[in-house]
N, C-alpha and C positions, 0 to 999 in steps of 0.2 A: 504494500500500500504506500509506503514511504517513497519508493521508486516512482510510482505512478503520480504521486503528488509533485515530485520534483520535475517530472516530464511536463506536466501541465503548467507548472510555474515557469519553466524554461520557455515553453510555447507562448505563454502570455507575455513574458518579458521580451521575447523576440518581436512580438507585435508592437510593444511599447518602444522598442528600439528603431521603429520605422522600417519594418519589413526585414529585419535581421541583417543589419550591416555586417554582422559577424559571419554570415553564411556565404558559402560558395563564391563564384566569381573568380577573377584572376588574382594573382599575387601582386598586381600593381607594379609600380615603378620603384619599389624599395630596393636599395642596394644591400645585398645579403653578405654575410660572412663568406669569404671565398671558398673555404673548405672546412666543414664541420666533421671532426672525427667522432662518429656516432658512439663508438665504444667508450671514448673518454667523456662524452656528453652525458651518458647515462648516470643515474644516481639521484641524489637529493640536492635540490637547490633551494636556498632560502630566498624568499621574495623580499628584497630590500626596499623596493619602491614600485609603484604601478600607477597607471591610469586605469582605475578599476572598472570592473563591470559588476553587476548586481550580486553575483555569488561571493564576491570578495568583501562585501560590506561587513563591517564589524569584526574583521578577522585580525588576529595577531599571531605571531610565529607561523606565518604562512610558508608552506613548503610545497614546491612542485617536484614530483618524483617521476623518474623515467626508467623503464627496464626493457631491454631489447628482447623481442620474441624470436623464437626459432624461425618463423616465417618472414622475418625482416621488418615487421611492423613493431610498434613501440607501445607498451602498456604505460599509461600516464594516469597519475592520481594526484589530487590536490588535498592537502591537509592543513588545518589551522585550528587555533583556539577561537571559538566563536563567542563574542560578547564580552569576555574579560580575560586578562592575562592568567588567571587562576583556573580557567576552564580546561577540561582535558583536551589534549590534541586529538582531533578526530578527522577521519577522512570525510571530505565534503563532496567530492565528485571523483568519478573515474572515467577514463576514456581510452580510446585506442587511436594511435597516430599512424599515419602512412606517409612515408617520405615521397614527396612528389618530384623533387629535383634531385636525381641521383648523382649529378655531377658535383653539386656543392653540399648536398644533404642539409640545406638550410631552409627549405620550403616544405612544410608539412600540411596535411589535412588531418585535423583531430576530430574524431567522431565521438560525441557524447550521446548516451541513451539510445544508441543505434540509429539515430535519425538526425541529429544536429551536427552538421559539419562546419568546423571553424578553421580558418586559415591561421597558420603559425609560421612566423618568419624569424629565423635567427639572424639578427642584424650584425652582431659582433660577439666574439667569444675570445677570452683571454688565451694566449698561447699555452698557459699552464692549466686551463680549464678551471680557474678559480672564480671567474665572474663571466656573466653573459648578458646581452641585451636582446630582448625578444619583442617583436611587434606584430601588427596586423595591417593588411593593406589599406584599411580605412583610415589609419593613423589616429583612430579614436581609442585604441587600447595599446598599452605598452608595459613592459616589465623590465626591471633590473634585478638580476639574480646574483647570488653569491653562494659559495660552498659553506661559508660561515655566516653568522648573524650580523656581521658588520662589513663595511668596506672602508678603506682609508679615504679621506676626503678627495685626494687627487684622483683616485680610481673612480669614485662616484661622479666627480666632475667629468671625467673622460666618458663615462657611460651616458651622462646627460648630453654631452656633445654629439654622441652617436645618434641619439633620438632627435636632437635639434637639427642636425645635418640632414636627417631623413624627413624633415618637415613636420615633426611632432610639436605640439604646444606643450613644452615641458613645465609650464606653470600649472598644468593640470595633474602633474605627477604628485603622488602622495607617498610619504614614507610609511612603511609597514612596521609596527612595533615588533621587535625581535628580542628574545631573552638571550643571555650569553650562554645558557646551559646547552649542552649537546642534546639534540632531540632526535628520536628515531620515529619517523611517521608510521602510522599503521600500514601493514602490508597491503599489496594490491588485491589479494583474494578477498 
């Protein structure tokens, strides 16, 4: 029942978003990271900042997690503390991603609830895979990820420049509260 309620909520939210700007279409004119090493990209990423969408509202300790599947697709799940910093870390959504651009591995289609397809574009990734910048072709949604709960100010500024250079309104970016403690998000299953 909870899954059905989420599906209905996503559908209603899409209508509110003006016909689902998140859905289908092309990857637009975004300049992607030139070569994403998928094996190194897998794992847990803390969401340091985002231009949020409805599912991220009221979250702290947000974590995006990725695991490569045997068929080449990617299991993706989002976990966070909802409502307060003392709330338990819970899985909020799960999805399956398919890499669309196999030359760069930077353009994905992410499928939620078996019906909602969202474009995912890796705009930049650190050579050591310690931080990344992710966007959407509409430029209405964007994320700054880190393997840890913080980024040095100069790294955060570099990530902001990636979004600004791609045409994003970085004034819309919101910091996500993160605790310093190591966190293990719930598993995909």
